[in-house]
C-alpha positions in Angstrom: -23.5 -73.1 37.3 -23.4 -74.8 40.7 -21.8 -77.9 39.2 -18.9 -75.8 37.6 -18.3 -74.1 40.9 -18.2 -77.4 42.7 -15.7 -78.7 40.1 -13.5 -75.7 40.7 -13.8 -75.6 44.5 -13.7 -71.8 44.3 -12.5 -69.8 47.2 -12.9 -66.0 46.7 -10.5 -63.5 48.2 -9.9 -59.9 47.6 -6.4 -59.3 46.1 -4.6 -56.2 44.8 -1.6 -56.5 42.5 0.7 -53.9 41.0 -0.1 -53.0 37.3 -3.5 -54.7 37.6 -6.9 -53.1 37.3 -8.2 -52.0 40.7 -10.3 -55.1 41.5 -9.0 -58.6 41.5 -10.8 -61.8 42.7 -8.7 -64.9 43.1 -10.1 -68.4 42.9 -8.2 -71.5 44.0 -8.4 -75.1 42.6 -8.5 -77.8 45.3 -6.2 -80.2 43.6 -2.6 -79.6 44.7 -1.0 -81.2 41.6 -3.4 -79.4 39.2 -1.6 -77.6 36.3 -3.7 -74.5 36.9 -3.2 -73.3 40.4 -5.5 -70.3 40.4 -7.5 -67.9 38.3 -8.0 -64.2 38.8 -10.2 -61.4 37.4 -8.1 -58.4 36.6 -11.1 -56.3 35.5 -14.6 -55.8 36.9 -17.2 -53.3 37.7 -16.4 -52.8 41.4 -14.9 -54.5 44.4 -18.3 -55.8 45.3 -19.2 -56.9 41.8 -16.0 -58.3 40.3 -17.8 -60.8 38.1 -19.9 -58.2 36.3 -18.7 -56.4 33.2 -20.1 -54.1 30.5 -20.6 -55.0 26.9 -17.5 -54.0 25.0 -15.3 -53.7 28.1 -12.0 -55.5 28.6 -12.4 -58.8 30.4 -9.0 -60.2 31.6 -8.5 -63.5 33.3 -5.2 -64.3 35.0 -3.9 -67.8 35.1 -1.4 -69.0 37.7 0.3 -72.3 36.8 1.7 -75.0 39.0 5.3 -74.9 40.3 6.2 -77.8 38.0 5.0 -75.9 34.8 6.6 -72.7 35.9 9.9 -74.4 36.5 9.8 -76.0 33.0 9.2 -72.5 31.5 12.1 -71.0 33.5 14.3 -73.9 32.3 13.7 -72.9 28.7 14.4 -69.2 29.5 17.7 -70.1 31.3 18.9 -71.8 28.1 20.0 -74.8 30.2 21.2 -77.9 28.4 21.1 -80.1 31.5 17.3 -80.4 31.8 15.3 -81.7 28.8 11.9 -80.9 30.4 11.6 -77.4 28.9 8.5 -75.6 27.9 8.6 -72.6 25.6 5.5 -70.6 26.7 5.3 -68.9 23.2 5.1 -72.3 21.4 1.6 -73.6 21.1 2.9 -77.1 20.7 4.7 -76.9 24.1 1.8 -75.3 26.0 -1.6 -74.1 25.0 -4.3 -72.3 27.0 -7.5 -72.0 25.1 -10.8 -70.4 26.2 -14.3 -70.8 24.9 -16.7 -68.0 25.9 -20.4 -68.9 26.0 -23.3 -66.5 26.3 -26.8 -67.7 27.1 -25.6 -71.2 26.2 -24.2 -70.3 22.8 -20.5 -70.3 21.9 -19.6 -66.6 21.2 -15.9 -66.6 20.7 -12.7 -68.6 21.2 -9.6 -66.9 22.7 -6.1 -68.1 23.3 -4.1 -67.5 26.5 -0.7 -65.8 26.3 2.4 -65.6 28.4 2.6 -62.3 30.4 5.2 -60.4 32.4 4.4 -57.3 34.4 6.8 -54.2 34.5 7.3 -50.8 35.8 8.8 -48.0 33.8 12.2 -46.7 34.8 12.8 -43.7 32.5 16.0 -42.7 34.2 17.7 -45.9 33.0 15.3 -46.2 30.0 14.2 -49.7 30.7 11.4 -51.7 32.1 11.8 -53.1 35.5 10.2 -56.5 36.1 7.3 -56.4 38.5 6.0 -59.4 40.4 3.0 -61.3 39.3 1.9 -64.8 40.1 -0.4 -64.8 37.1 2.0 -65.3 34.2 -0.7 -66.2 31.7 -3.7 -64.1 30.6 -6.8 -64.5 28.6 -8.5 -61.4 27.2 -12.0 -61.0 25.8 -14.4 -58.2 24.9 -18.0 -59.3 25.2 -20.0 -58.3 22.1 -23.4 -58.6 23.8 -25.0 -58.5 27.2 -26.1 -61.7 29.0 -25.0 -64.5 31.3 -21.6 -65.9 30.4 -19.3 -68.7 31.3 -15.9 -69.5 30.0 -14.2 -72.9 29.6 -10.5 -72.7 30.0 -8.4 -75.7 28.8 -4.7 -76.3 29.3 -2.6 -78.8 27.5 1.2 -79.3 27.5 3.6 -81.5 25.6 4.4 -83.4 28.8 0.8 -84.5 29.2 -0.6 -81.9 31.5 -4.3 -81.4 31.0 -7.0 -79.5 32.8 -10.3 -77.8 32.1 -11.7 -75.0 34.2 -15.1 -73.2 34.2 -15.9 -69.7 35.4 -19.1 -67.7 35.1 -19.7 -64.0 34.8 -22.3 -61.5 33.8 -22.2 -58.7 31.1 -24.5 -55.7 31.3 -25.7 -53.7 28.3 -23.8 -50.6 27.2 -23.6 -48.1 24.3 -20.4 -49.7 23.0 -20.3 -49.5 19.1 -18.5 -52.7 18.5 -15.6 -53.5 16.2 -15.1 -52.4 12.6 -16.3 -54.6 9.7 -16.9 -54.2 6.0 -20.1 -52.3 5.3 -23.1 -53.2 3.2 -21.7 -51.6 0.1 -18.4 -53.6 0.4 -16.3 -50.5 0.1 -16.6 -48.7 3.4 -16.5 -49.7 7.1 -19.2 -49.9 9.7 -19.6 -50.6 13.5 -20.5 -54.2 14.2 -22.7 -53.1 17.2 -24.6 -50.1 16.0 -24.4 -51.0 12.3 -23.7 -47.3 11.4 -21.1 -46.0 9.0 -17.6 -45.4 10.4 -15.8 -42.4 9.1 -12.1 -42.8 9.6 -9.8 -39.8 9.5 -6.1 -39.9 10.5 -2.5 -40.8 9.6 0.1 -43.5 10.4 1.7 -43.3 13.8 3.8 -46.3 13.0 6.5 -46.8 15.5 8.8 -45.3 18.2 11.7 -43.9 16.2 12.0 -41.9 13.0 15.8 -42.4 12.2 17.1 -44.4 9.3 15.5 -47.7 10.0 18.0 -49.6 7.8 20.5 -49.2 10.7 18.2 -49.9 13.7 18.3 -53.4 15.0 18.1 -52.8 18.8 14.9 -52.7 20.7 14.0 -49.3 22.0 13.1 -48.6 25.7 10.2 -46.9 27.3 11.4 -43.3 26.5 10.8 -43.9 22.8 7.2 -45.1 23.6 6.5 -41.6 25.0 6.6 -40.4 21.3 3.6 -42.7 20.6 1.8 -41.7 23.7 2.3 -38.0 23.0 1.2 -38.4 19.4 -1.9 -40.3 20.3 -2.9 -37.6 22.9 -2.6 -34.9 20.2 -4.4 -37.2 17.7 -7.3 -37.7 20.1 -7.6 -34.0 20.8 -7.9 -33.2 17.1 -10.5 -36.0 16.5 -8.1 -38.3 14.7 -9.7 -41.7 14.9 -7.8 -44.1 12.6 -4.1 -44.9 12.6 -1.6 -47.7 11.8 1.2 -49.2 13.8 4.0 -51.1 12.1 6.0 -53.8 13.9 9.7 -53.4 13.4 12.8 -55.1 14.9 13.1 -52.1 17.3 9.4 -51.9 18.0 6.8 -54.7 18.5 8.3 -57.2 16.1 8.4 -59.6 19.0 10.4 -62.3 17.2 13.6 -60.8 16.1 16.4 -61.5 18.6 15.8 -65.3 18.9 13.7 -67.7 17.0 10.5 -68.6 19.0 11.4 -66.5 22.0 9.6 -63.2 22.5 10.9 -62.6 26.1 13.3 -59.8 25.0 10.3 -57.7 24.0 8.0 -58.4 26.9 8.6 -54.9 28.1 7.5 -53.5 24.8 4.5 -55.8 24.8 3.5 -54.6 28.2 3.9 -50.9 27.1 1.8 -51.6 24.0 -1.0 -52.8 26.3 -1.2 -49.2 27.5 -1.3 -48.0 23.9 -4.2 -50.3 23.1 -6.0 -49.3 26.3 -5.7 -45.7 25.4 -7.1 -46.4 21.9 -10.0 -48.3 23.5 -10.8 -45.5 25.9 -10.7 -42.8 23.2 -12.2 -44.7 20.3 -9.1 -44.7 18.1 -9.0 -47.5 15.6 -5.8 -48.9 14.2 -4.3 -51.3 11.7 -1.5 -53.4 13.1 1.1 -54.4 10.6 2.6 -57.5 12.1 5.8 -57.8 10.0 8.1 -55.3 8.4 9.5 -56.0 5.0 13.0 -54.8 5.8 14.3 -58.0 7.3 13.4 -59.8 4.1 15.2 -57.4 1.8 18.7 -58.9 1.2 21.4 -56.3 1.9 24.6 -58.2 2.3 27.7 -56.4 3.6 31.3 -57.1 4.4 31.2 -56.0 8.0 29.5 -58.6 10.2 29.1 -56.1 13.1 27.4 -53.4 11.0 24.0 -52.7 12.5 21.0 -52.9 10.4 17.6 -54.5 9.4 18.5 -57.2 6.9 18.0 -60.9 6.2 21.5 -61.6 7.2 20.6 -60.6 10.8 17.2 -62.2 11.1 16.6 -65.1 13.5 14.7 -67.0 10.8 17.9 -67.3 8.8 20.1 -70.3 9.8 23.0 -68.2 8.7 22.1 -65.3 11.0 25.2 -63.2 11.6 23.9 -62.3 15.1 23.1 -65.6 16.6 21.1 -65.5 19.8 22.8 -65.8 23.2 19.4 -66.4 24.8 17.1 -69.4 24.5 15.7 -70.1 21.1 14.1 -72.8 19.0 16.3 -75.1 16.9 17.2 -73.8 13.4 14.6 -74.6 10.8 16.7 -75.2 7.7 16.4 -72.0 5.7 19.0 -69.6 4.3 17.1 -67.6 1.6 14.5 -65.0 2.2 12.0 -66.7 0.0 12.1 -69.7 2.3 10.6 -67.5 5.0 7.4 -67.9 3.0 7.8 -71.4 1.6 9.3 -73.4 4.5 6.6 -75.3 6.6 8.6 -74.9 9.8 8.9 -71.2 9.3 5.1 -70.9 8.7 4.5 -72.9 11.9 6.7 -70.5 13.9 4.8 -67.6 12.4 1.5 -69.2 13.5 2.8 -69.0 17.1 3.6 -65.3 16.5 0.2 -64.5 15.0 -1.5 -66.5 17.8 0.3 -64.4 20.4 -0.6 -61.1 18.9 -4.2 -62.1 18.4 -4.4 -63.5 22.0 -2.8 -60.4 23.6 -4.3 -57.6 21.5 -7.0 -59.2 19.4 -9.6 -58.9 22.1 -9.9 -55.2 21.4 -12.4 -53.7 19.0 -9.9 -50.9 18.5 -7.9 -53.3 16.3 -9.4 -52.4 12.9 -7.4 -55.1 11.2 -4.3 -57.2 10.9 -1.8 -56.5 8.1 0.3 -59.6 7.7 3.3 -57.9 6.0 4.2 -54.4 4.9 5.2 -54.0 1.2 5.4 -57.7 0.5 6.5 -56.9 -3.1 9.7 -55.5 -1.7 10.7 -58.8 -0.2 12.2 -62.1 -1.3 12.7 -61.1 -5.0 9.0 -60.8 -5.6 9.1 -58.9 -8.8 10.5 -60.0 -12.2 13.8 -58.1 -12.9 15.9 -57.5 -15.9 19.6 -58.6 -15.6 22.0 -58.2 -18.5 19.1 -57.7 -21.0 17.3 -60.9 -19.8 14.2 -61.0 -17.6 14.2 -63.2 -14.6 10.9 -64.8 -13.9 10.0 -64.7 -10.2 6.5 -66.0 -10.5 7.4 -69.0 -8.3 8.4 -66.6 -5.5 5.0 -64.8 -5.9 3.2 -68.1 -5.6 5.0 -68.9 -2.3 4.0 -65.4 -1.0 0.4 -66.0 -2.1 0.3 -69.5 -0.5 1.8 -68.1 2.7 -0.8 -65.3 2.8 -3.6 -67.7 2.2 -2.5 -70.1 4.9 -1.8 -67.5 7.6 -4.9 -65.5 6.9 -7.0 -68.7 7.1 -5.2 -69.6 10.4 -6.2 -66.2 11.9 -9.7 -66.4 10.7 -10.7 -70.0 11.2 -8.3 -71.6 13.7 -7.9 -68.6 16.0 -11.4 -67.4 15.4 -10.1 -63.9 15.0 -12.8 -61.8 13.2 -10.7 -58.6 12.7 -10.2 -57.6 9.1 -7.1 -59.0 7.4 -4.9 -57.6 4.6 -1.4 -57.4 3.2 0.2 -54.4 1.6 2.0 -53.6 -1.6 3.8 -50.5 -2.9 3.7 -50.8 -6.7 2.5 -52.9 -9.6 4.2 -53.8 -12.9 6.5 -51.1 -14.1 5.2 -48.8 -11.4 1.6 -49.2 -12.8 -1.5 -50.1 -10.9 -1.6 -53.6 -12.5 -0.4 -55.9 -9.8 2.2 -58.6 -10.3 -0.2 -61.1 -8.7 -3.8 -59.8 -8.4 -4.8 -63.1 -6.9 -3.1 -62.0 -3.7 -5.9 -59.6 -2.9 -8.5 -62.1 -4.2 -7.8 -64.6 -1.4 -10.9 -65.4 0.6 -9.6 -64.2 4.0 -8.0 -61.0 2.6 -10.7 -58.4 3.4 -9.2 -55.2 2.0 -6.7 -53.8 -0.4 -3.7 -52.2 1.4 -1.6 -50.1 -1.0 1.2 -47.6 -0.6 2.1 -44.8 -3.0 4.8 -42.2 -2.6 5.8 -39.3 -4.7 9.6 -39.0 -5.0 11.4 -35.7 -5.7 14.9 -35.9 -6.9 17.6 -33.8 -8.7 17.3 -33.8 -11.6 13.5 -33.7 -11.3 11.6 -36.8 -12.3 8.3 -35.0 -12.7 6.2 -36.8 -10.1 5.2 -33.9 -8.0 2.5 -31.3 -7.3 -1.2 -32.0 -7.9 -0.5 -34.8 -10.4 0.4 -37.0 -7.5 -3.3 -37.1 -6.9 -3.9 -38.2 -10.5 -1.4 -41.1 -10.1 -3.1 -42.1 -6.8 -6.6 -41.8 -8.3 -5.7 -44.6 -10.8 -4.7 -46.7 -7.8 -8.0 -46.1 -6.0 -10.1 -46.5 -9.1 -8.5 -49.5 -10.6 -8.0 -51.5 -7.4 -11.5 -50.6 -6.2 -13.1 -51.9 -9.4 -10.8 -54.8 -10.1 -9.5 -53.3 -13.3 -6.4 -55.3 -14.1 -4.6 -55.9 -17.4 -7.0 -53.6 -19.4 -10.3 -54.9 -18.1 -12.3 -55.8 -15.0 -10.7 -59.1 -14.5 -11.1 -59.2 -10.7 -14.7 -58.2 -9.9 -14.5 -59.5 -6.4 -12.3 -56.5 -5.6 -15.6 -54.5 -5.8 -16.7 -55.9 -2.4 -13.4 -55.2 -0.7 -12.5 -51.8 0.7 -9.5 -49.9 -0.7 -7.3 -48.4 2.1 -4.3 -46.2 1.3 -2.7 -47.4 4.5 0.6 -45.6 3.8 1.5 -42.8 1.3 3.2 -39.4 1.2 6.0 -37.3 -0.2 9.6 -38.3 0.2 12.8 -36.5 -0.9 15.4 -38.8 -2.5 18.2 -36.2 -2.7 21.2 -37.2 -0.7 21.7 -35.0 2.3 25.0 -33.0 2.3 27.1 -34.4 5.1 28.4 -33.1 7.5 27.0 -29.7 6.8 23.3 -30.7 6.8 23.6 -33.7 9.1 21.2 -32.3 11.7 18.6 -31.2 9.1 16.0 -33.5 7.7 14.8 -32.0 4.4 11.9 -34.4 4.1 10.5 -33.5 7.5 11.0 -29.8 6.7 9.1 -30.2 3.4 6.2 -31.9 5.0 6.1 -29.4 7.9 6.1 -26.5 5.4 3.7 -27.8 2.7 0.8 -28.3 4.9 -1.7 -27.6 2.1 -0.6 -31.0 0.6 -1.7 -32.8 3.7 -5.1 -31.2 3.3 -5.2 -32.3 -0.3 -4.3 -35.8 0.7 -7.1 -35.9 3.3 -9.9 -34.7 1.0 -8.7 -36.7 -2.0 -8.7 -40.0 -0.1 -12.1 -39.3 1.2 -13.7 -38.1 -2.1 -12.0 -40.7 -4.4 -13.5 -43.7 -2.7 -11.0 -44.8 0.0 -12.5 -46.5 3.1 -10.4 -44.2 5.3 -9.4 -40.5 4.8 -5.7 -39.7 5.2 -3.0 -42.2 6.5 -0.1 -40.1 5.3 3.3 -41.2 6.5 5.9 -38.8 8.0 6.3 -36.2 10.7 4.1 -38.2 13.2 6.2 -36.9 16.1 6.2 -33.2 15.0 4.2 -30.6 16.9 3.7 -28.8 13.5 1.9 -32.0 12.3 -0.3 -32.0 15.4 -1.3 -28.5 14.5 -2.3 -29.7 11.0 -4.5 -32.4 12.5 -6.2 -29.8 14.6 -6.7 -27.6 11.5 -7.9 -30.1 9.0 -9.6 -33.1 10.8 -12.6 -31.4 12.3 -13.9 -29.8 9.1 -13.7 -33.1 7.2 -15.6 -34.8 10.1 -18.2 -32.1 9.9 -18.7 -32.6 6.2 -18.8 -36.5 6.4 -21.2 -36.6 9.3 -24.3 -36.7 7.2 -22.9 -39.2 4.7 -24.3 -42.7 5.5 -22.9 -45.5 3.4 -25.3 -47.9 5.0 -28.4 -46.2 3.6 -27.0 -44.8 0.3 -24.8 -46.8 -2.1 -22.2 -44.6 -3.7 -20.0 -47.5 -5.0 -21.8 -48.7 -8.1 -19.5 -49.1 -11.0 -19.9 -46.7 -14.0 -18.0 -46.5 -17.2 -16.8 -43.0 -18.1 -14.6 -42.4 -21.1 -14.1 -46.1 -21.5 -12.8 -46.7 -17.9 -14.7 -48.2 -15.0 -14.9 -45.9 -12.0 -16.6 -45.7 -8.6 -15.5 -42.1 -7.9 -15.3 -39.7 -10.8 -12.4 -37.4 -11.6 -12.4 -34.0 -13.4 -10.7 -33.1 -15.7 -12.0 -36.3 -17.3 -9.2 -37.1 -19.7 -5.4 -37.2 -19.3 -5.2 -35.1 -22.4 -6.9 -32.2 -20.7 -4.8 -32.6 -17.7 -1.5 -32.6 -19.6 -2.6 -29.8 -21.9 -1.8 -27.2 -19.3 1.9 -28.1 -19.5 1.9 -26.3 -22.9 -0.9 -23.8 -22.6 -2.6 -21.8 -19.9 -5.5 -23.3 -17.9 -9.0 -23.1 -19.5 -12.4 -23.0 -17.9 -12.7 -26.8 -17.8 -9.3 -27.7 -16.5 -8.2 -25.2 -13.8 -10.3 -27.1 -11.2 -9.5 -30.6 -10.2 -12.4 -32.6 -8.6 -13.2 -36.0 -7.2 -16.9 -37.0 -6.9 -19.2 -39.8 -5.9 -22.9 -40.3 -7.0 -25.5 -42.4 -5.4 -26.7 -45.5 -7.2 -30.2 -44.1 -7.5 -28.8 -40.9 -9.0 -30.6 -38.7 -6.4 -27.6 -37.3 -4.6 -23.8 -37.1 -4.5 -20.8 -35.3 -3.1 -17.4 -34.2 -4.0 -14.3 -32.0 -3.5 -12.7 -29.6 -5.9 -9.4 -27.8 -5.7 -7.6 -25.0 -7.6 -4.9 -26.8 -9.7 -2.7 -23.8 -9.8 -2.1 -24.1 -6.0 0.9 -26.4 -5.7 4.2 -26.1 -4.0 6.2 -24.8 -6.9 3.7 -22.0 -7.6 3.8 -21.1 -3.9 7.5 -20.6 -3.5 7.3 -16.9 -3.0 4.6 -17.4 -0.4 6.4 -20.2 1.5 10.0 -19.1 2.4 10.7 -22.5 3.9 10.2 -24.0 0.4 12.1 -21.3 -1.3 15.3 -21.9 0.7 15.0 -25.6 0.0 14.6 -25.0 -3.7 17.6 -22.6 -3.9 19.8 -24.3 -1.4 20.1 -21.2 0.9 20.2 -21.0 4.7 19.7 -23.3 6.5 20.5 -25.7 3.6 23.9 -26.0 1.9 22.5 -27.5 -1.4 19.1 -27.5 -3.2 16.8 -30.4 -2.0 13.9 -29.9 -4.4 13.7 -28.9 -8.1 11.1 -27.5 -10.5 8.9 -30.5 -11.6 9.7 -31.7 -15.1 6.1 -31.9 -16.1 4.9 -28.8 -14.3 2.2 -26.6 -15.8 2.9 -23.5 -17.8 1.1 -21.3 -15.2 3.7 -20.4 -12.5 1.6 -18.3 -10.2 -1.6 -19.2 -8.3 -4.9 -18.0 -9.8 -7.7 -16.6 -7.8 -11.0 -18.0 -9.1 -13.8 -15.6 -9.9 -17.4 -16.7 -9.3 -19.2 -18.7 -12.0 -16.1 -18.8 -14.3 -14.5 -22.2 -13.9 -16.4 -25.5 -13.7 -16.3 -29.2 -13.2 -18.8 -31.8 -14.4 -20.6 -34.6 -12.5 -21.7 -37.6 -14.5 -24.3 -40.3 -13.8 -27.2 -38.1 -12.6 -30.8 -38.1 -13.9 -31.3 -36.5 -17.3 -32.8 -33.0 -17.5 -33.4 -32.9 -13.8 -33.0 -30.1 -11.3 -30.4 -30.4 -8.6 -29.4 -28.3 -5.6 -25.6 -27.7 -5.1 -24.5 -26.8 -1.6 -20.9 -25.7 -1.3 -19.0 -26.3 2.0 -16.0 -24.4 3.4 -13.3 -27.0 3.9 -11.7 -24.8 6.5 -14.6 -25.2 8.9 -16.8 -27.9 7.3 -19.8 -25.6 7.3 -22.3 -25.0 4.4 -21.9 -21.9 2.2 -23.3 -20.8 -1.2 -26.3 -22.7 -2.7 -27.1 -23.1 -6.4 -29.8 -24.8 -8.3 -28.8 -26.3 -11.7 -30.4 -28.6 -14.3 -28.6 -31.6 -15.8 -28.3 -31.9 -19.6 -29.9 -34.7 -21.7 -27.0 -37.0 -20.8 -27.4 -36.6 -17.1 -24.3 -34.4 -16.7 -24.3 -31.6 -14.1 -22.1 -28.6 -14.8 -20.9 -27.2 -11.4 -19.5 -23.7 -11.6 -17.2 -22.8 -8.6 -18.0 -19.9 -6.3 -15.3 -17.2 -5.8 -12.2 -18.9 -4.4 -9.2 -16.9 -3.2 -6.1 -19.1 -3.5 -4.8 -18.1 -0.1 -8.1 -18.4 1.8 -10.0 -21.2 0.0 -7.9 -23.0 -2.6 -10.4 -25.9 -2.4 -14.1 -26.4 -1.6 -16.4 -29.4 -1.0 -20.0 -29.8 -2.2 -23.1 -31.9 -1.9 -25.6 -32.4 -4.7 -29.2 -33.3 -4.1 -32.2 -33.8 -6.4 -34.4 -30.7 -6.1 -37.3 -31.3 -3.6 -35.8 -34.4 -2.0 -34.2 -34.9 1.4 -30.6 -35.9 2.0 -30.2 -39.5 3.1 
């Protein structure tokens, strides 16, 4: 330790800087021409102990560079053609700062440094005002264990600058739970520190604006960020603990205005620091989707000045119709969206981008995972299409996407040493099925979980995909992608050790709004605000059907009415889940029921029974819809059942907000929803008498006695208890207690072998 201090010639002085943590210690290097002029701690326990941190806390080291290097960086930003000695601070080939963190003599983690600008918010002008800082590079780290640490900082530049620096510090023990990782069963998440199951509940809070994103290509200011801050505060108060942010050209897609230059969004990056810090403090975990699919969807137009999110206006496109007036890297020789994936120079630029995100935010255990791209199958002509009666084979495009995903996920995992989970998301398979166009994409070694989207669209005339059958469609997604069931068989068994996360789903109206009469009305938001019972269904379904996280609906994230739904529905689900431990009980063994492999069971068992109610009234074995999971040792299980007659069309008379939308009456000028084409014959909700309607749970011990404990999903507390014996096939018939459709249209339950203790 003394040798490292001697090498650095450390001089310690107290120093306070705007926007920094309260305690800062500055250390100077003795060499006047050294590339690194000084280092500074921006976090620490106290003024008297600035070099002492807690396990799981944010450790931030500031780097001040020499005047020569700073001038070369400013020459790049000034876009000057006179001086060739330019350094792009976002390009790792121009300048790299790398840190190695050692604990008790062992390398713990590698972290990259990143360019940093400090700001103050000016809400009156809706902009970020630059604030002074002499530490324009930062290194962030979250120590995973207590002990004596030292960090080796290495600087290299393309002009031959080189320097190594050593600093020591101490980390005390704490109760920090650690980051999220895949659990023992492969299907759920756990804390890396405590090793205990993580129960995620929440929804997407994706970005800062909810207008038509096809037309938004300008970065938003700090006022819009208040929407996220406000939503997160409401989220935290209601025990929401898992969300998803999506980078978009107007929000946190740092590389949009100019190739290789993220400076236009440094204010946003600074603001997002506060978002991450809030999540750290309040134990909110999030997926960060790093790239939005919109810019890779070709939408050519005749008007060059038309705003919008499209390939024609993306800085990666050499034919960009909005060329940068600020500093940027040289064109890379691509003009087609698929070349974004296939071009080596494009991939290299994206490595800079992922390196920056990982360096700035990847320190945090609140980052549950990186999602490389949203709905990649919507980009670059991914799917085969029929044109004039002939099918166009786009398998080569899919190969480029797969190779791109493989290379960048490996770069994150191995070159950047980023241990967060990694995924990429899709929205549909072949012919809107659950068979993927390229199942190998989720089979890649560094892709840790399945990210899938699924929306139910309501149109006029009705297309039939509405009410409770949306859960049936989603169940096949969960079941087939959880088990690796593709092309009629389990052809991808490795999927069974990767969690399934519905990271985006919901209900969307596709009826065109009547303009100008209904210009200020958003029917989709109105529907989601009104049909709150569907949000509850989504929460309990995702939990009970085998998803790694409950919820993650999309829409209305900025609505106070949605905040009220969080408060109403999150706590009861947390209460019910609190005694379920996926680390001690395996619920994810594969069983074959009715010829199909499943992890979570569904009732009614067959599609025939489900669809029968379209032509006849419900029977005792199909009024209830249930999703259930059984332990591998057959001793216990849990599930959720709902009254199938409770869906939006049957509730029209009880929900005036839906009725006016159906009939096109005030405040609407036209109908925005229609009776579902495949709706059930029953057109009024049914109250369920006690011991009349039932579901069946499979895979239990034969002729064995089990205790069934029902739980009120409105409060998460236990209710009626029954003792029932399975039949000779190990099937347990579960009769529902009395269920009033207005008070308790659904109920949860836990099943335990008689005489045993819940584990």
